[in-house]
C-alpha positions in Angstrom: 50.8 -11.7 -22.1 49.1 -8.9 -20.0 51.6 -6.4 -21.3 50.9 -7.4 -24.9 47.2 -7.1 -24.3 47.6 -3.7 -22.8 49.6 -2.5 -25.8 47.0 -4.0 -28.2 44.2 -2.2 -26.4 46.1 1.1 -26.4 46.6 0.8 -30.2 42.9 -0.1 -30.8 41.6 2.6 -28.5 43.7 5.2 -30.3 42.1 4.5 -33.7 40.2 7.3 -35.2 37.3 6.8 -37.6 35.5 9.3 -39.8 32.2 9.0 -38.2 30.4 7.1 -35.4 32.0 5.1 -32.7 33.2 1.6 -32.1 33.1 -0.9 -29.3 36.0 -3.1 -28.2 35.5 -6.6 -26.9 38.2 -8.8 -25.4 37.6 -12.5 -25.1 39.8 -14.2 -22.6 40.4 -17.7 -23.9 40.8 -19.6 -20.6 44.0 -17.8 -19.4 45.7 -19.3 -16.3 44.8 -16.0 -14.7 42.1 -13.6 -16.0 43.7 -10.2 -16.7 41.7 -8.4 -14.1 44.3 -5.5 -13.8 44.1 -4.9 -17.5 40.3 -5.0 -17.4 40.3 -2.5 -14.5 42.6 -0.1 -16.5 40.4 -0.4 -19.6 36.9 0.0 -18.0 35.5 1.1 -21.4 36.3 -2.3 -22.9 34.0 -5.3 -22.6 35.8 -8.3 -21.2 34.2 -11.7 -21.9 35.4 -15.3 -21.3 35.4 -18.4 -23.6 36.6 -21.4 -21.6 36.9 -23.7 -24.6 40.4 -23.4 -26.1 40.9 -21.9 -29.5 41.0 -18.5 -31.2 38.0 -19.4 -33.4 35.8 -20.1 -30.5 36.9 -16.9 -28.8 36.1 -14.9 -31.9 32.7 -16.5 -32.1 32.0 -15.4 -28.5 33.1 -11.8 -29.2 31.1 -11.6 -32.4 28.0 -12.9 -30.7 28.2 -10.2 -28.1 29.0 -7.4 -30.6 26.4 -4.7 -31.2 27.8 -3.4 -34.4 27.0 -4.5 -38.0 30.7 -4.7 -38.9 33.4 -6.7 -37.1 37.2 -6.3 -37.1 39.3 -8.9 -35.4 42.8 -8.5 -34.0 44.8 -10.9 -31.8 45.6 -9.8 -28.3 49.4 -9.9 -28.8 49.3 -7.6 -31.9 49.1 -3.9 -32.2 47.1 -1.9 -34.8 48.8 0.7 -36.9 47.2 4.1 -37.0 44.4 4.0 -39.6 43.9 0.2 -39.3 40.2 0.4 -38.4 39.3 3.2 -40.9 41.0 1.2 -43.7 38.9 -1.8 -42.8 35.7 0.2 -42.7 36.5 2.0 -46.0 37.1 -1.4 -47.7 33.8 -2.8 -46.3 31.7 0.3 -46.9 33.0 1.1 -50.5 33.5 -2.4 -51.8 30.9 -4.9 -53.1 28.4 -6.2 -50.5 30.1 -9.6 -50.6 33.5 -8.3 -49.5 35.6 -9.6 -46.6 38.9 -7.9 -45.9 42.2 -9.1 -44.5 45.0 -6.7 -43.8 48.8 -6.6 -43.7 50.6 -8.3 -40.9 54.2 -7.1 -40.1 56.6 -8.1 -37.5 56.9 -5.7 -34.6 60.7 -5.5 -34.2 62.2 -4.9 -30.8 64.9 -2.7 -32.5 64.2 -2.0 -36.2 67.9 -1.1 -36.8 69.2 -4.4 -35.4 67.0 -7.4 -36.2 67.5 -10.7 -34.7 67.9 -13.7 -37.1 64.4 -14.9 -36.2 62.9 -11.4 -36.8 64.6 -11.1 -40.2 63.3 -14.6 -41.1 59.8 -13.9 -40.0 59.7 -10.5 -41.7 60.1 -12.4 -45.0 58.3 -15.7 -44.5 55.7 -15.2 -41.7 52.1 -13.8 -42.1 52.1 -13.7 -45.9 48.6 -12.3 -46.0 48.5 -11.1 -49.6 49.5 -14.6 -50.7 47.0 -16.3 -48.4 44.2 -14.1 -49.7 45.0 -13.8 -53.4 46.3 -17.4 -54.0 44.8 -19.5 -51.2 41.4 -18.0 -50.6 41.6 -17.1 -47.0 42.9 -14.5 -44.6 44.5 -15.0 -41.2 41.8 -14.2 -38.8 44.1 -12.1 -36.5 43.5 -9.3 -39.0 40.1 -9.7 -40.6 37.0 -7.7 -41.0 33.5 -8.4 -42.3 29.8 -7.6 -41.7 27.8 -9.6 -39.2 25.6 -10.7 -42.0 28.5 -12.4 -43.8 29.6 -14.1 -40.6 26.1 -15.4 -40.0 25.9 -16.6 -43.6 29.3 -18.4 -43.6 28.9 -19.7 -40.0 31.1 -19.7 -37.0 34.9 -20.1 -36.8 36.0 -23.6 -36.1 37.8 -24.9 -33.0 41.4 -25.6 -32.2 41.4 -29.0 -34.0 41.5 -27.3 -37.4 43.2 -24.3 -39.1 40.2 -22.1 -38.3 41.3 -19.2 -40.5 41.8 -21.4 -43.6 38.6 -23.4 -43.0 36.5 -20.2 -42.5 38.0 -18.4 -45.5 37.5 -21.5 -47.7 33.9 -21.8 -46.6 33.4 -18.0 -47.3 34.8 -18.2 -50.8 32.8 -21.3 -51.6 29.7 -19.3 -50.8 30.7 -16.6 -53.3 32.2 -14.1 -50.9 35.3 -12.2 -52.0 38.3 -11.7 -49.7 40.3 -8.6 -50.5 43.7 -7.7 -49.3 43.9 -4.2 -47.8 47.5 -3.1 -47.2 46.5 0.0 -45.2 44.8 -2.3 -42.7 48.1 -3.0 -41.0 48.9 -4.7 -37.7 52.2 -5.7 -36.0 52.8 -9.1 -34.6 55.7 -9.5 -32.1 58.7 -11.5 -33.4 59.4 -14.7 -31.7 62.3 -15.0 -29.3 63.7 -18.3 -30.4 63.0 -21.2 -32.8 60.9 -23.1 -30.4 
């Protein structure tokens, strides 16, 4: 996983935004070994720890430490496409005040010209963000952006005992917030190696 985190950080650090700056926070979620070598290579990134297992709890820890008024979440094994962060900011800044945005999630193929069977399957059936957002009222939280005010209003993400993304999204829509799909807010998730 350290190599995936390193790729993720490189992709996020290379994002360009129209104005201002952004901070990057990594929350280690009780890894067997803290990625100290990655932290040393990325001294401009804040590394925090959340010992309780679950991506929702790690997101809560990072959000609580953030100094910005807008939050964008990406999972550590994913990479952000160029323009990912600007697309999220544009959608938040130019949409209604009650907007939450979720972006496109694609499979990061090892060799785009020769897909494995699992990569081909996942490219069609995994991470169906548009459907989740438009038909089911939630976004996967591995590619999600909102203001800190909205997060405070909806409340924290749940723990590992629930589907934290569906739970949070359903609570947000029940409060009247609108989740929008933003295709240009694209990330790549690695394909799985086998069916297990």
